[in-house]
Structures are given as C-alpha cells and as structure tokens.
N, CA and C of each residue as an Amber inpcrd file, in Angstrom:
protein
   180
  83.4980000  25.8590000 141.2150000  84.0930000  25.8580000 142.6170000
  83.1240000  24.7170000 143.5050000  84.4550000  23.8330000 144.0640000
  84.1140000  22.8480000 144.5860000  83.8370000  22.9780000 146.0250000
  83.2880000  21.9650000 146.4610000  82.7850000  21.8910000 148.2190000
  83.9670000  22.1950000 148.8250000  85.1880000  22.0080000 148.4530000
  86.4200000  22.2940000 149.8080000  86.7050000  23.5580000 149.5990000
  86.4440000  24.4020000 148.5100000  86.4390000  26.1450000 148.5400000
  85.0710000  26.4680000 149.5560000  84.2670000  25.8160000 149.3960000
  83.0840000  26.4710000 149.9730000  82.7560000  26.2570000 151.3990000
  83.5980000  24.8500000 151.9320000  83.9460000  25.0840000 153.6470000
  84.8480000  25.6380000 153.7500000  85.9620000  25.9110000 153.0570000
  87.2070000  26.9050000 153.4710000  86.7080000  28.2370000 153.7790000
  85.4670000  28.9850000 152.6080000  85.0900000  29.8560000 152.9810000
  84.2340000  30.0940000 154.0990000  83.0240000  29.1010000 154.4400000
  82.5650000  28.9560000 155.3450000  83.2570000  29.0690000 156.8690000
  84.3150000  28.3680000 156.7360000  85.5050000  28.7700000 158.1260000
  85.8210000  29.9520000 157.9710000  86.3420000  30.1200000 157.2530000
  86.8300000  31.9140000 157.4160000  85.7160000  32.6560000 157.6050000
  84.6630000  32.8050000 157.2880000  83.7570000  33.8730000 157.5090000
  83.2550000  33.3570000 159.3060000  83.1850000  32.1240000 159.5440000
  82.9620000  32.0470000 161.2220000  84.3320000  32.4150000 161.8700000
  85.4190000  32.0870000 161.5020000  86.4670000  32.4400000 162.1550000
  87.7100000  32.9930000 161.0490000  87.2170000  34.2990000 161.0750000
  87.8410000  35.4250000 160.2360000  89.6940000  35.6470000 160.5100000
  90.5650000  35.6250000 159.5280000  92.1100000  35.8280000 159.6470000
  92.4300000  37.0290000 160.7330000  93.7290000  36.8830000 161.2750000
  93.9650000  37.8980000 161.8680000  94.2420000  39.3260000 161.5610000
  94.2390000  40.5020000 161.7640000  94.9040000  41.6450000 160.7780000
  96.0570000  41.6750000 160.3630000  97.0510000  40.8130000 161.1570000
  98.2460000  40.4910000 160.2510000  98.4410000  39.8770000 159.3110000
  97.6660000  38.8920000 159.3750000  97.6070000  37.9150000 157.8460000
  96.6790000  38.7760000 156.8750000  95.6650000  39.1110000 157.0300000
  95.3890000  40.0520000 156.1130000  95.9210000  41.3010000 155.3620000
  96.8550000  41.6930000 156.5240000  98.0790000  42.7390000 155.9040000
  98.7330000  42.1020000 154.8280000  99.6970000  40.6540000 155.2920000
  99.9570000  40.2260000 154.5420000  99.8310000  39.4380000 153.1080000
  98.4950000  39.3230000 153.0650000  97.8940000  38.9760000 151.8350000
  97.7960000  40.2160000 150.9240000  97.1500000  41.3350000 151.5710000
  97.3580000  42.2170000 150.9790000  98.3720000  43.0240000 150.0140000
  99.2580000  42.7480000 151.3020000 100.8270000  43.0490000 150.4930000
 101.5560000  42.1800000 149.2170000 101.2140000  40.6980000 149.4250000
 101.6610000  40.1100000 148.6710000 100.9340000  40.1650000 146.9950000
  99.7410000  40.6280000 147.4110000  98.6910000  40.9670000 145.9100000
  99.3130000  42.2310000 145.3940000  99.6460000  43.1580000 146.2790000
 100.1690000  44.6050000 145.6290000 101.3620000  44.3120000 144.9580000
 102.2190000  43.2750000 145.8550000 103.3540000  43.1680000 145.0300000
 103.7010000  42.3370000 143.7220000 102.3840000  41.4030000 143.6940000
 102.2740000  40.9100000 142.6950000 101.7500000  42.0330000 141.5480000
 101.0490000  42.8610000 141.5510000 100.5420000  43.8640000 140.8630000
 101.2200000  45.1200000 140.2700000 102.1220000  45.2440000 141.2230000
 103.4300000  46.1130000 140.8980000 104.3470000  45.2700000 139.9840000
 104.5200000  44.5450000 140.1920000 105.2980000  43.4500000 139.0190000
 104.6680000  43.4780000 137.8540000 103.5270000  43.1460000 137.7040000
 102.7730000  43.1980000 136.6410000 102.8530000  44.7260000 135.9620000
 102.5420000  45.6010000 136.5730000 102.5370000  47.0650000 135.6380000
 104.1630000  46.9870000 135.4960000 104.6150000  46.9910000 136.2640000
 106.3990000  47.0730000 135.4130000 106.7030000  46.2770000 134.2640000
 106.4940000  45.0190000 134.4700000 106.1350000  44.5470000 133.2000000
 105.5020000  44.9130000 131.8680000 104.2980000  45.2520000 132.2400000
 103.5290000  45.9600000 131.0230000 104.1300000  46.8860000 130.7370000
 104.8020000  48.0610000 131.3960000 105.1300000  49.2160000 131.1640000
 106.8500000  48.9020000 130.5480000 107.7900000  48.4250000 130.8740000
 108.8630000  48.0190000 130.3510000 109.1000000  46.9800000 129.7630000
 108.4100000  46.0180000 129.8910000 108.5940000  45.0230000 129.0340000
 109.3020000  43.9320000 129.8480000 109.2730000  42.5450000 129.0880000
 110.0190000  41.5140000 129.6250000 111.5170000  41.5820000 129.2960000
 112.2970000  41.6750000 130.3700000 113.5120000  41.7920000 130.2400000
 114.2620000  40.6170000 129.1390000 115.2930000  41.0020000 128.2300000
 115.6310000  40.2470000 127.1820000 116.4410000  38.9130000 127.7400000
 117.4230000  39.0940000 129.0000000 118.0300000  38.1970000 129.5500000
 117.1410000  36.9050000 130.5180000 115.9920000  37.0870000 130.5350000
 114.9990000  36.6490000 131.3410000 114.2530000  35.6570000 130.3230000
 114.3740000  35.6860000 128.9340000 113.5900000  35.0520000 127.6180000
 114.0560000  34.0580000 127.1000000 113.4230000  32.9720000 126.6210000
 114.4560000  31.6380000 126.0360000 114.4910000  32.0500000 124.7270000
 115.6920000  31.8870000 124.8020000 116.1280000  32.0930000 123.0930000
 116.5770000  30.9730000 122.6870000 115.7390000  30.5660000 121.5400000
 116.2060000  29.4500000 120.5760000 117.6850000  29.2490000 120.0630000
 117.8950000  28.1430000 120.1020000 119.7630000  27.5730000 119.9330000
 119.6890000  28.0760000 118.3760000 119.0110000  27.7840000 117.4340000
 118.9920000  28.3340000 115.9570000 119.4630000  26.7040000 115.5300000
 119.4970000  25.5850000 116.3750000 119.8510000  24.5810000 115.4220000
 118.7170000  23.5500000 114.7350000 117.4620000  23.9950000 115.1810000
 116.1700000  23.4900000 114.5100000 115.9000000  22.2720000 115.2530000
 114.9230000  21.2330000 114.5180000 114.4780000  20.1300000 115.5030000
 115.4970000  19.2130000 115.5210000 115.5120000  18.1100000 116.4320000
 116.3210000  16.9750000 116.6310000 116.0820000  16.0350000 115.2550000
 117.1160000  15.5340000 114.5150000 116.3730000  14.4110000 113.8640000
 117.5420000  13.2740000 114.5600000 116.5520000  12.0970000 114.4110000
 116.9650000  10.6700000 114.9750000 117.0480000   9.8890000 113.3580000
C-alpha cells in the first residue's frame, strides 16, 4: 500500500462518504459477487469463450 492510498483513507476517515454512495458501492460489490456465484455454479458460457481457429501457428 503506497502513500497515496493511505492519504485517501485518511481523507475518507475525516470526511466519510454519503449514505447514497456507500449504498452504491455495496450494490456494485453485491452484483459482482452474484455474477461470480452464477459463474461458479453454471460455468462460463461457451459463446463467450475464445475458440481456437485450428490453423496452428502462423508460418513466415
């Protein structure tokens, strides 16, 4: 952790964010955890996977 993050944390301690911003941050974290859980339960969609072309390496 560098000095920039420590200064930011000190600023947040002196001037805490509004309840609306805290709710927004918690909602984003919750959405990420829900997506992670869905990916762990059902797996990654095949349509979003990178499929190899089957040609092999390019020869020059």
